[in-house]
C-alpha positions as CSV (number, residue, x, y, z in Angstrom):
1,M,2.8,13.5,-6.2
2,C,5.3,14.6,-3.6
3,G,7.1,14.1,-0.4
4,I,6.2,16.2,2.7
5,C,7.7,16.7,6.1
6,G,7.8,19.1,9.0
7,I,8.7,19.9,12.6
8,I,6.5,21.7,15.1
9,H,7.9,22.6,18.6
10,S,5.4,23.2,21.3
11,D,7.6,25.9,22.8
12,P,7.2,29.0,20.6
13,D,10.6,30.2,21.6
14,Q,12.3,27.2,20.3
15,Q,13.7,27.8,16.8
16,S,13.3,25.2,14.0
17,D,16.5,23.8,12.7
18,Q,16.5,24.6,8.9
19,E,19.4,22.3,8.2
20,E,17.6,19.4,9.8
21,L,14.5,20.1,7.9
22,I,16.4,20.1,4.6
23,R,18.0,16.8,5.5
24,M,14.5,15.3,6.1
25,R,13.2,16.8,2.8
26,D,16.1,15.8,0.6
27,C,16.4,12.2,1.6
28,M,13.0,11.9,-0.2
29,A,14.2,13.6,-3.3
30,H,13.0,10.6,-5.4
31,R,9.4,11.5,-4.4
32,G,9.8,15.0,-5.8
33,P,12.6,15.4,-8.4
34,D,11.1,18.5,-10.0
35,G,11.4,21.0,-7.1
36,S,11.7,21.7,-3.4
37,G,10.5,24.2,-0.9
38,I,10.7,25.2,2.8
39,Y,8.7,27.4,5.1
40,V,10.1,28.3,8.5
41,D,8.5,30.6,11.1
42,G,10.1,30.3,14.5
43,H,9.1,27.0,16.0
44,V,7.4,25.7,12.9
45,G,9.0,24.3,9.8
46,L,7.3,22.7,6.7
47,C,9.1,21.2,3.7
48,H,8.1,19.8,0.4
49,R,9.6,17.9,-2.6
50,R,7.6,18.1,-5.8
51,L,6.8,15.8,-8.7
52,S,4.9,18.1,-11.1
53,I,1.6,16.6,-12.4
54,I,-0.9,19.5,-12.4
55,D,0.0,23.1,-13.1
56,V,3.6,22.2,-13.9
57,E,4.8,25.8,-14.1
58,S,3.5,27.0,-10.7
59,G,2.2,25.2,-7.7
60,Q,5.3,25.2,-5.6
61,Q,4.9,24.3,-2.0
62,P,4.7,25.0,0.9
63,M,1.7,27.1,-0.2
64,S,-0.3,29.7,1.8
65,N,-3.6,31.5,1.8
66,E,-3.9,35.2,0.8
67,D,-2.6,36.7,4.0
68,K,0.0,33.9,4.7
69,T,-1.6,32.9,7.9
70,V,-2.4,29.3,6.8
71,W,0.2,27.1,5.1
72,V,0.0,23.6,3.6
73,V,2.3,20.9,2.4
74,F,0.4,18.3,0.3
75,N,1.1,14.9,-1.2
76,G,-1.5,13.5,-3.6
77,E,-4.2,14.5,-6.1
78,I,-7.6,16.0,-5.6
79,Y,-9.6,14.9,-8.6
80,N,-12.6,17.2,-8.1
81,F,-10.5,20.3,-7.3
82,K,-11.8,22.3,-10.3
83,D,-15.4,22.2,-9.0
84,I,-14.2,23.0,-5.5
85,R,-12.1,25.9,-6.8
86,N,-15.0,27.4,-8.6
87,E,-17.1,27.3,-5.4
88,L,-14.3,28.9,-3.4
89,I,-13.9,31.7,-6.0
90,K,-17.7,32.4,-5.6
91,N,-17.1,32.6,-1.9
92,G,-14.5,35.4,-2.5
93,H,-11.2,33.6,-2.4
94,N,-8.3,34.6,-4.7
95,F,-6.1,32.0,-6.3
96,K,-2.5,32.3,-7.4
97,T,-2.3,29.0,-9.2
98,V,-4.5,26.5,-11.0
99,C,-3.3,23.4,-9.1
100,D,-5.2,21.3,-6.6
101,T,-3.0,22.2,-3.5
102,E,-4.3,25.7,-3.1
103,I,-7.9,24.7,-2.5
104,L,-6.9,23.0,0.8
105,V,-5.9,26.2,2.6
106,H,-9.1,28.0,1.5
107,L,-11.3,25.0,2.3
108,Y,-9.8,24.9,5.8
109,E,-10.5,28.6,6.2
110,D,-14.2,28.2,5.3
111,F,-15.0,24.8,6.8
112,G,-12.3,23.8,9.2
113,P,-11.5,20.1,9.5
114,E,-15.0,19.1,8.2
115,F,-13.8,20.0,4.6
116,L,-12.3,16.5,4.3
117,N,-15.7,15.1,3.3
118,K,-15.6,17.3,0.2
119,L,-12.4,15.8,-1.2
120,Q,-12.3,13.1,-3.9
121,G,-8.8,11.7,-4.3
122,M,-5.7,10.4,-2.7
123,F,-3.9,12.6,-0.2
124,S,-1.9,13.2,2.9
125,F,-1.3,16.8,4.0
126,A,-0.5,19.0,6.9
127,I,-1.9,22.5,7.4
128,W,-0.4,25.0,9.8
129,D,-2.8,27.6,11.1
130,S,-0.6,30.3,12.6
131,R,-3.5,32.3,13.9
132,R,-4.6,29.5,16.2
133,N,-1.2,27.7,16.6
134,I,-2.8,24.5,15.3
135,L,-1.5,21.8,13.0
136,F,-4.2,19.9,11.1
137,A,-3.2,16.8,9.1
138,A,-5.0,14.0,7.4
139,R,-4.6,10.8,5.3
140,D,-7.0,9.7,2.6
141,R,-9.8,7.3,3.2
142,L,-8.2,4.1,2.0
143,G,-4.5,4.8,2.8
144,I,-3.2,5.4,-0.7
145,K,-0.8,8.0,0.5
146,P,1.4,7.6,3.6
147,F,1.7,9.8,6.7
148,Y,4.2,9.0,9.5
149,Y,4.6,11.0,12.7
150,I,6.2,11.0,16.2
151,L,5.6,13.2,19.2
152,N,8.9,13.3,21.1
153,N,10.0,15.7,23.9
154,H,7.4,18.3,23.1
155,T,8.2,18.3,19.4
156,F,6.0,16.9,16.6
157,Y,7.7,15.4,13.6
158,F,5.9,14.2,10.4
159,A,6.9,12.9,7.0
160,S,5.8,10.9,4.0
161,E,8.5,8.3,4.6
162,I,10.0,6.9,7.8
163,K,13.6,7.5,6.6
164,A,13.0,11.3,6.8
165,L,12.1,11.0,10.5
166,L,15.3,9.0,11.1
167,H,17.3,12.0,10.0
168,C,16.2,14.0,13.0
169,K,18.7,14.1,15.8
170,E,16.1,13.7,18.5
171,I,14.6,10.5,17.1
172,F,16.2,7.1,18.0
173,R,16.1,4.0,15.8
174,E,14.5,1.7,18.4
175,I,13.0,-1.6,17.2
176,N,9.4,-2.4,18.0
177,Y,10.1,-6.0,19.0
178,D,6.5,-6.7,19.7
179,A,5.7,-6.1,16.0
180,I,8.1,-8.6,14.6
181,L,5.8,-11.6,15.0
182,E,3.0,-9.6,13.3
183,F,5.3,-8.8,10.4
184,L,6.4,-12.4,10.0
185,T,2.7,-13.6,10.1
186,F,1.2,-11.0,7.7
187,R,4.3,-9.2,6.2
188,F,2.8,-5.9,7.5
189,V,2.3,-4.2,10.8
190,S,-1.2,-2.9,10.8
191,G,-2.9,0.1,12.5
192,S,-0.8,2.9,13.8
193,K,2.3,0.8,14.7
194,T,5.4,0.3,12.7
195,L,8.6,-1.7,13.2
196,F,10.1,1.4,14.8
197,K,9.1,1.7,18.4
198,D,8.0,5.3,18.6
199,I,7.2,6.1,14.9
200,K,3.5,5.9,14.1
201,S,1.5,5.7,10.9
202,L,-1.7,7.7,10.7
203,I,-4.5,5.2,10.0
204,P,-6.4,5.6,6.7
205,G,-9.5,7.7,7.1
206,H,-8.1,9.5,10.1
207,A,-7.0,13.0,10.8
208,L,-5.1,14.7,13.6
209,L,-5.1,18.1,15.4
210,L,-2.0,19.3,17.3
211,K,-2.2,22.2,19.6
212,K,0.8,23.0,21.8
213,N,1.7,19.5,23.0
214,T,-1.8,17.9,22.8
215,L,-2.4,15.5,20.0
216,K,-6.0,14.5,19.1
217,I,-6.6,11.8,16.4
218,F,-10.1,11.2,15.0
219,K,-11.8,9.1,12.4
220,Y,-13.5,11.1,9.6
221,W,-14.7,8.3,7.2
222,S,-16.0,4.8,7.5
223,V,-16.7,2.5,4.6
224,E,-19.7,0.9,6.4
225,S,-21.6,4.2,6.8
226,E,-24.2,3.4,4.2
227,H,-27.0,0.8,4.3
228,S,-27.2,-2.1,1.8
229,L,-28.7,-1.0,-1.5
230,V,-32.0,-2.5,-2.7
231,I,-31.4,-2.9,-6.4
232,N,-31.4,-5.7,-8.9
233,E,-28.3,-7.0,-10.6
234,K,-28.9,-5.1,-13.9
235,Q,-29.2,-1.8,-12.0
236,A,-26.0,-2.7,-10.0
237,L,-24.1,-3.4,-13.2
238,D,-25.2,-0.1,-14.7
239,K,-24.2,1.7,-11.5
240,L,-20.9,0.0,-11.4
241,D,-20.2,0.8,-15.1
242,Y,-21.0,4.5,-14.3
243,L,-18.8,4.6,-11.2
244,M,-15.9,2.9,-13.0
245,E,-16.1,5.3,-16.0
246,K,-16.4,8.3,-13.7
247,S,-13.4,7.2,-11.5
248,I,-11.1,6.5,-14.5
249,R,-12.1,9.6,-16.4
250,C,-11.1,11.9,-13.5
251,R,-7.9,9.9,-13.0
252,L,-6.9,10.6,-16.5
253,M,-6.6,14.3,-15.5
254,S,-2.9,15.2,-16.0
255,D,-0.6,17.8,-17.5
256,V,2.0,15.1,-18.1
257,P,1.9,11.8,-20.1
258,L,0.2,8.7,-18.5
259,G,-0.2,5.0,-19.0
260,T,-1.4,1.8,-17.3
261,L,0.3,-1.1,-15.5
262,N,-1.4,-4.1,-17.2
263,S,-0.5,-7.6,-15.9
264,G,-3.1,-9.2,-18.1
265,G,-5.4,-9.9,-15.1
266,V,-9.0,-8.8,-15.2
267,D,-8.6,-5.8,-12.9
268,S,-5.7,-4.0,-14.7
269,S,-7.1,-5.0,-18.1
270,L,-10.4,-3.5,-17.3
271,V,-8.7,-0.2,-16.3
272,T,-6.8,-0.3,-19.6
273,A,-10.0,-0.9,-21.5
274,Y,-11.8,2.1,-20.0
275,A,-8.7,4.3,-20.4
276,S,-8.3,3.3,-24.0
277,E,-11.9,4.2,-24.8
278,M,-11.5,7.6,-23.3
279,K,-8.1,8.6,-24.7
280,I,-7.7,9.9,-28.3
281,Q,-4.1,8.7,-28.6
282,P,-3.1,5.0,-27.8
283,V,-2.4,4.4,-24.2
284,N,1.1,3.2,-23.1
285,T,0.8,-0.1,-21.2
286,Y,3.5,-1.9,-19.2
287,S,4.0,-5.4,-17.9
288,V,6.8,-7.7,-16.8
289,V,8.1,-10.9,-18.4
290,F,9.5,-13.9,-16.5
291,D,11.6,-16.7,-18.0
292,E,9.8,-19.1,-15.6
293,F,6.7,-20.1,-17.5
294,D,4.5,-20.7,-14.5
295,F,4.9,-17.1,-13.4
296,D,4.8,-15.4,-16.8
297,E,1.6,-13.5,-17.6
298,S,2.9,-11.5,-20.5
299,S,0.9,-13.3,-23.2
300,Y,-2.3,-12.2,-21.5
301,A,-1.1,-8.6,-21.3
302,E,-0.2,-8.7,-25.0
303,K,-3.7,-9.9,-25.9
304,V,-5.2,-6.9,-24.1
305,S,-2.7,-4.5,-25.7
306,K,-3.6,-5.9,-29.2
307,K,-7.4,-5.6,-28.6
308,F,-7.2,-2.0,-27.5
309,G,-4.3,-0.9,-29.7
310,T,-2.0,0.2,-26.9
311,H,1.7,0.9,-27.1
312,H,2.9,-2.0,-25.0
313,H,6.2,-2.2,-23.2
314,T,7.7,-5.1,-21.3
315,F,10.6,-5.6,-18.8
316,R,12.1,-9.0,-18.5
317,I,12.8,-9.9,-14.8
318,T,15.7,-12.3,-14.2
319,S,16.6,-13.7,-10.8
320,E,19.9,-11.8,-10.9
321,E,18.0,-8.5,-11.6
322,F,15.6,-9.2,-8.7
323,A,18.4,-10.0,-6.3
324,R,20.5,-7.0,-7.2
325,N,17.6,-4.6,-6.6
326,L,16.2,-6.2,-3.4
327,P,18.2,-4.0,-0.9
328,L,17.4,-0.9,-2.9
329,C,13.6,-1.6,-2.7
330,I,13.8,-2.3,1.0
331,W,15.6,1.1,1.4
332,H,12.8,2.8,-0.5
333,N,10.1,0.9,1.5
334,D,11.5,1.9,5.0
335,E,10.4,-1.5,6.3
336,P,11.0,-5.1,5.0
337,L,9.1,-5.7,1.8
338,N,5.6,-7.0,2.4
339,H,5.4,-8.5,-1.1
340,A,8.1,-9.9,-3.3
341,N,6.5,-8.4,-6.4
342,S,7.6,-5.0,-5.0
343,V,10.8,-5.4,-6.9
344,P,9.2,-6.0,-10.4
345,I,6.9,-3.1,-9.8
346,Y,9.8,-0.9,-9.1
347,L,11.6,-2.1,-12.2
348,I,8.6,-1.7,-14.5
349,C,7.9,1.8,-13.1
350,N,11.5,2.7,-13.9
351,L,10.9,1.6,-17.5
352,A,7.7,3.5,-17.7
353,K,9.3,6.7,-16.5
354,N,11.0,7.0,-19.9
355,K,7.6,7.9,-21.4
356,V,5.1,8.6,-18.7
357,T,4.8,10.2,-15.3
358,V,1.4,8.8,-14.2
359,L,0.3,5.1,-14.2
360,L,-3.2,3.8,-13.6
361,T,-3.2,0.4,-11.7
362,G,-5.7,-2.3,-10.8
363,E,-5.1,-2.3,-7.0
364,G,-8.1,-2.6,-4.7
365,A,-10.5,-4.7,-6.9
366,D,-9.8,-7.9,-5.1
367,E,-10.4,-6.4,-1.6
368,I,-13.8,-4.8,-2.5
369,F,-15.2,-7.4,-4.9
370,G,-13.9,-10.6,-3.3
371,G,-11.1,-11.6,-5.6
372,Y,-8.9,-13.8,-3.5
373,P,-9.6,-17.6,-3.5
374,R,-8.9,-17.5,0.3
375,Y,-12.3,-15.8,0.8
376,W,-13.8,-19.2,0.0
377,L,-12.3,-20.5,3.3
378,L,-14.6,-18.0,5.1
379,K,-17.5,-18.9,2.8
380,L,-17.1,-22.5,3.9
381,H,-17.4,-21.4,7.6
382,D,-20.6,-19.6,6.6
383,L,-22.0,-22.6,4.8
384,F,-21.0,-25.6,6.8
385,P,-21.0,-26.5,10.6
386,C,-17.8,-27.5,12.3
387,S,-18.6,-31.3,11.9
388,I,-18.7,-31.0,8.1
389,R,-15.6,-28.9,8.0
390,K,-13.8,-31.5,10.0
391,F,-14.8,-34.1,7.4
392,I,-13.5,-31.9,4.6
393,S,-10.3,-31.3,6.5
394,A,-9.7,-35.0,6.9
395,A,-10.4,-35.6,3.2
396,C,-7.7,-33.0,2.3
397,K,-5.1,-35.2,4.0
398,V,-4.7,-37.2,0.8
399,I,-3.6,-34.0,-1.0
400,P,0.2,-33.5,-0.4
401,G,1.8,-30.1,0.0
402,H,2.1,-27.0,2.1
403,Y,-1.1,-25.3,0.9
404,S,-3.2,-28.5,1.6
405,S,-1.8,-28.4,5.2
406,K,-2.8,-24.7,5.5
407,L,-6.3,-25.5,4.2
408,R,-6.9,-28.2,6.7
409,N,-5.8,-25.8,9.5
410,Y,-8.1,-23.1,8.3
411,L,-11.1,-25.4,8.2
412,L,-10.7,-26.3,11.9
413,M,-10.3,-22.8,13.2
414,N,-12.9,-20.9,15.1
415,E,-14.6,-17.9,13.4
416,D,-12.3,-15.2,14.9
417,D,-9.1,-17.1,14.1
418,S,-10.3,-17.8,10.6
419,L,-10.9,-14.1,10.1
420,L,-7.7,-13.0,11.7
421,L,-5.5,-15.4,9.8
422,N,-7.3,-15.3,6.4
423,S,-4.6,-13.0,4.9
424,S,-1.7,-14.5,6.8
425,F,1.4,-16.0,5.2
426,Q,2.4,-18.0,8.3
427,F,0.6,-19.2,11.3
428,P,1.8,-17.6,14.5
429,K,2.0,-20.9,16.3
430,D,4.4,-22.1,13.7
431,L,6.6,-19.1,14.1
432,V,7.1,-18.7,17.9
433,S,9.5,-21.6,18.0
434,L,11.9,-19.6,15.8
435,F,12.3,-16.9,18.5
436,T,15.0,-17.0,21.1
437,N,12.5,-15.5,23.6
438,R,9.1,-16.8,22.6
439,P,6.4,-14.1,22.3
440,Q,4.1,-14.0,25.3
441,H,1.0,-14.0,23.1
442,T,-0.1,-14.2,19.5
443,I,-2.9,-11.6,19.8
444,F,-2.7,-8.7,17.4
445,P,-4.7,-5.9,19.1
446,Y,-5.5,-3.7,16.0
447,R,-6.5,-6.6,13.9
448,S,-8.6,-8.0,16.7
449,S,-10.4,-4.7,17.1
450,V,-11.2,-4.6,13.4
451,I,-12.8,-8.1,13.7
452,Q,-15.0,-6.8,16.6
453,E,-15.9,-3.7,14.6
454,S,-16.8,-5.8,11.5
455,S,-19.4,-7.7,13.6
456,K,-21.4,-4.5,14.1
457,F,-22.0,-4.2,10.4
458,Y,-21.8,-7.5,8.7
459,K,-23.2,-11.0,9.3
460,S,-21.3,-13.4,7.2
461,L,-17.6,-14.2,7.7
462,A,-16.9,-13.6,4.0
463,E,-18.2,-10.0,4.3
464,K,-16.3,-9.5,7.5
465,G,-13.2,-10.8,5.7
466,L,-13.5,-8.1,3.0
467,Y,-13.9,-5.4,5.6
468,M,-10.9,-6.8,7.5
469,D,-8.8,-6.7,4.4
470,L,-9.8,-3.1,3.6
471,Q,-8.4,-2.1,7.0
472,T,-5.2,-4.2,7.0
473,Y,-4.1,-6.2,3.9
474,L,-5.1,-3.5,1.4
475,V,-3.0,-0.9,3.2
476,S,0.1,-3.1,2.7
477,I,-0.7,-3.4,-1.0
478,L,-1.0,0.4,-1.2
479,Q,2.3,0.9,0.7
480,R,4.0,-1.3,-1.9
481,M,2.6,0.7,-4.8
482,D,3.3,4.1,-3.3
483,R,6.9,3.3,-2.4
484,M,7.9,1.5,-5.6
485,S,6.3,4.0,-7.9
486,M,7.6,7.0,-6.1
487,A,11.1,5.4,-6.0
488,A,10.9,5.5,-9.8
489,R,9.5,9.1,-9.7
490,V,6.2,8.0,-11.1
491,E,2.7,8.7,-9.7
492,A,0.4,5.6,-9.4
493,R,-3.4,6.1,-9.4
494,V,-5.9,3.5,-8.3
495,P,-9.3,3.9,-9.9
496,F,-10.9,1.0,-8.0
497,L,-10.3,2.9,-4.8
498,D,-12.4,5.9,-5.5
499,H,-14.3,6.1,-2.2
500,E,-17.7,6.3,-3.9
501,L,-16.9,3.1,-5.8
502,V,-15.6,1.4,-2.7
503,Q,-18.7,2.4,-0.7
504,F,-21.0,1.1,-3.4
505,A,-19.1,-2.2,-3.7
506,M,-19.3,-2.8,0.0
507,T,-23.1,-2.6,-0.1
508,L,-23.5,-5.3,-2.7
509,P,-24.7,-8.8,-1.7
510,Q,-22.1,-11.4,-1.0
511,S,-23.6,-13.6,-3.7
512,W,-22.6,-11.0,-6.3
513,K,-19.0,-11.4,-5.4
514,L,-18.5,-15.1,-4.5
515,N,-20.6,-17.9,-6.2
516,F,-20.2,-21.6,-7.0
517,F,-20.8,-21.2,-10.7
518,K,-19.2,-19.7,-13.7
519,Y,-17.5,-16.6,-12.2
520,K,-16.4,-18.0,-8.8
521,T,-14.9,-14.7,-7.5
522,K,-15.5,-11.0,-8.3
523,T,-18.7,-12.1,-9.9
524,I,-20.2,-8.7,-10.7
525,L,-16.9,-7.2,-11.8
526,K,-16.3,-10.1,-14.2
527,K,-19.9,-9.7,-15.6
528,L,-19.0,-6.0,-16.3
529,A,-15.6,-7.0,-17.7
530,I,-17.1,-9.6,-20.1
531,K,-18.6,-6.7,-22.1
532,R,-15.1,-5.3,-22.9
533,L,-12.5,-8.1,-22.4
534,P,-11.9,-11.5,-24.1
535,N,-13.2,-14.5,-22.2
536,E,-9.7,-15.9,-21.7
537,I,-8.8,-12.7,-19.7
538,V,-12.0,-12.7,-17.6
539,F,-12.0,-16.4,-16.8
540,R,-8.3,-17.1,-16.4
541,K,-7.0,-18.6,-13.2
542,K,-5.9,-15.9,-10.7
543,S,-2.1,-15.5,-10.7
544,G,-1.7,-12.7,-8.2
545,F,1.6,-11.4,-9.7
546,G,3.5,-14.3,-8.2
547,I,7.3,-14.4,-8.0
548,P,9.4,-17.7,-8.1
549,V,11.0,-16.9,-4.7
550,S,11.4,-20.5,-3.6
551,Q,13.0,-21.5,-6.8
552,W,15.4,-18.5,-6.8
553,L,16.4,-19.1,-3.2
554,R,18.0,-22.3,-4.4
555,D,20.2,-20.4,-6.9
556,D,23.4,-19.3,-5.2
557,K,24.1,-16.9,-8.0
558,S,20.9,-14.9,-7.4
559,L,18.5,-14.7,-4.4
560,G,20.1,-17.8,-2.8
561,A,23.2,-15.8,-2.1
562,Y,21.2,-13.9,0.6
563,L,20.7,-17.1,2.6
564,E,24.3,-16.5,3.9
565,L,22.9,-13.5,5.9
566,L,20.8,-15.9,8.0
567,T,23.8,-17.9,9.1
568,S,26.1,-15.0,9.6
569,Q,27.5,-13.9,13.0
570,K,25.7,-10.5,12.7
571,F,22.3,-12.2,12.3
572,Q,23.0,-14.5,15.3
573,Q,24.2,-11.7,17.5
574,R,20.9,-9.9,17.2
575,G,19.5,-12.6,19.5
576,I,16.0,-12.5,18.0
577,F,15.9,-15.9,16.4
578,R,17.3,-19.3,17.4
579,P,20.4,-19.9,15.1
580,D,19.9,-23.7,15.0
581,A,16.2,-23.4,14.0
582,V,17.0,-20.9,11.2
583,K,19.9,-23.0,10.0
584,S,17.7,-26.0,9.7
585,L,15.2,-24.0,7.5
586,V,18.0,-22.9,5.2
587,E,19.5,-26.4,4.8
588,E,16.2,-28.1,4.2
589,H,15.2,-25.6,1.6
590,R,18.6,-25.7,-0.2
591,V,18.4,-29.5,-0.6
592,G,14.7,-29.5,-1.4
593,S,13.5,-31.7,1.4
594,N,11.1,-29.0,2.4
595,D,9.9,-25.7,0.9
596,H,10.6,-22.9,3.4
597,G,10.6,-20.2,0.7
598,E,8.0,-17.9,2.4
599,I,9.6,-17.7,5.8
600,L,13.2,-17.5,4.4
601,W,12.1,-14.6,2.2
602,E,10.7,-12.8,5.3
603,L,13.9,-13.4,7.4
604,I,16.1,-12.2,4.6
605,N,14.0,-9.0,4.2
606,L,14.2,-8.5,8.0
607,E,17.9,-8.9,8.2
608,L,18.5,-6.5,5.2
609,W,16.2,-4.0,6.9
610,F,18.3,-4.3,10.1
611,Q,21.5,-3.6,8.2
612,L,20.0,-0.6,6.3
613,F,18.0,1.1,9.1
614,I,19.1,-0.1,12.5
615,D,22.9,-0.8,12.1
616,R,23.1,2.6,10.3
617,I,21.0,5.0,8.3
618,A,22.0,3.7,4.9
619,S,21.9,5.9,1.8
620,L,20.5,5.1,-1.6
621,H,24.1,4.4,-2.7
622,D,24.7,2.0,0.3
623,A,21.6,0.0,-0.7
624,Q,22.8,-0.3,-4.2
625,E,26.2,-1.4,-3.1
626,I,24.8,-4.1,-0.8
627,G,22.7,-5.5,-3.7
628,A,25.7,-5.5,-6.0
629,S,27.9,-7.3,-3.5
630,L,25.5,-10.0,-2.4
631,S,23.8,-10.8,-5.7
């Protein structure tokens, strides 16, 4: 796992600035503490920071082919690289290392950009072909690894993290104001856009070709490319078992110690179960502990550890610890945190680094097997006409609380809005009144295009919802895991997102994922899990790794101290939000007359992001100081 960056000038007479490249590279030192490298050839510069996982002794990057005409910088793991390497040797290629990086330059030589379909793994990389003056770059199918870029004044910049691009003197820190409403609604800006006006994210499953000053971006993989399978449930369970075992076995490939993040939920527990069966020595497992009982899952994680004989480690998360590390985690994330549990993930990865360098996680299962209860809102649209949904919505009025109100709104939405807002944290119509200048529209173009695309392949809203989440919500989950694990100098691997497993899961009937009876959600995965896990793990109520944010925001000695930012002169001078409206939210939440924890969390994140990335390019040390002073 690594950090990559580079600069390519379209003018061959323009020399790359080596000092600028090194600044870009070394602000990502956390992504690669084990080594660094640089390649500069006139107008082209490539850089790399290395976290050694495979072939620890060699494998330094940038890496070239035999005659040094093709160079690569690579971030990720290719799990089938040994098979590919053997094929390339038969084709006459010579290898200097036994790491996965080197296969990329030789695959490119033999097959060009089409070689992407041969890769099994997580990756982002850039290949410079000096013979053709072409840069070829790609991001893995699901978006596990990041790739950011900008084409500015005939120069192309790219990096694993946005902060690296901000260290280039030709790149300005301009805010993408149009994206702020989308962030507040979903806590993530989808598609190629970011909160920075000119900085783009390469969409998962896409690649790019740069020749001179012409940039071509194309899609190389689609999850919906296979037809539905005609098999019975027994055959499906056997196939799922085979794919899970295959996925986890190849992700145990490592020359350094590894473990699992195990929350005690069915997904991470199932990963731990498979890994424990395959490893000779006990697996190291990690989970967090909360003093707040309603949010503490540690007893379930301990049951799984006891069943499989793992070496279990826990980290107790206090409100003070959370508040102190919040600015640091935002700095690592480059954008406001999309999920509050980013902070505990960072802290538990830091603990894990004492013993392991690789962690297997359970991300992705909810999005491909239908694990979120909110998918039932889409199922209700599929099952009942509007008249019945209106009746259910009216009946819900007797149930007090914020979530009851959201349920009633969802039931009355049309199909497109129900799909669009299924993963939202706020409704756009409730947010626009906060803005000084109200947004002209609440249409989110990329998300709307995904809805239209989903209609070509799926009939039910529930199926479209899973497809939608694969393209949007899941990418935010993966951004969280990448940034927080790499901040702790740990590589996170996600077995559920092996592309063959994802492709298979998306062909399964909806009734094998969501049903009214015993399993409710993730039906087929739970039927697989029941063979390995205790019933109380498989059938426990979904927690979702929740954080007591609303409660902590009422504690002035921890997260509540950050509410002062929202009434500060600096916040008001930004002119984005109406000071009186925000002040009302703060006061109502403090006294407990209303729970505004979700929106206040987002506004605090946004303001800290402004201070770290817009007011200045803050350093790691600056972020730590802000956390110490405010918490």
